[in-house]
N, C-alpha and C positions, 0 to 999 in steps of 0.2 A: 504494499500500500504506500502510496506517495504521502510524504509528510509535507513537502514543499513542491507545489505544482510549478511555481515561477522558475525553480532551478532544477526541476525533475529529480529530486532527491527522495529515495525510498527509505523505509525503515531498515531494509537490509544494508543500504549504504551507510546508514548511521551506525548500525551494529558493527560494520567493518571498520569504521573509523575509531570507535571505542576499542575494539579488539587491537587496533594498531596503536593505542595509547592516548587518543583524545579523550579528555575528561569533562570539558566545558562546552557550552554552546559556541563560544568564540573558536575554540580549537576545532570543533566539528565543522563549523562553517568554513574555516580556512582549509581544512583537509579535503572538503568536498568542492572547494572552489566556488562557494556560495557568492552570488552577486546580490546586491540590494534589490528587494522586490517589494511586495505589498506588506510584508512583515506579519501577516496573520498566522504564520506557521510557528513562530518562536516559542509559544507556550507548548505546543505539541512536540516541538523539537526537544525541549527540556525534558518532557515526559519520557520520550523514547530514549533519550540519553541515560536517564535514571534507570529505566528498565534494562537497557543493555549493560550498564555498569553492574547492576545486581546479577543478571544472568552470567556475566563474566566472572564475578566473585564466587558465585555458586559453583561454576564449572572448574574453577582452579582448586586443585587438591591442596589440603592443608599440609603444611611442612612438618 
């Protein structure tokens, strides 16, 4: 599902960015090459980043 239609960025793209080390909205936007658009996606973007970070933490085995 697309999170940002203006930039054609999907949830999968965001999960990939988080897996590569992006932790913040700004870092994900930079990693995806986000260009300024309408801005209506920013809250959804933050939500998906949180979900991706949680999924990543749960998938990482404890040391």
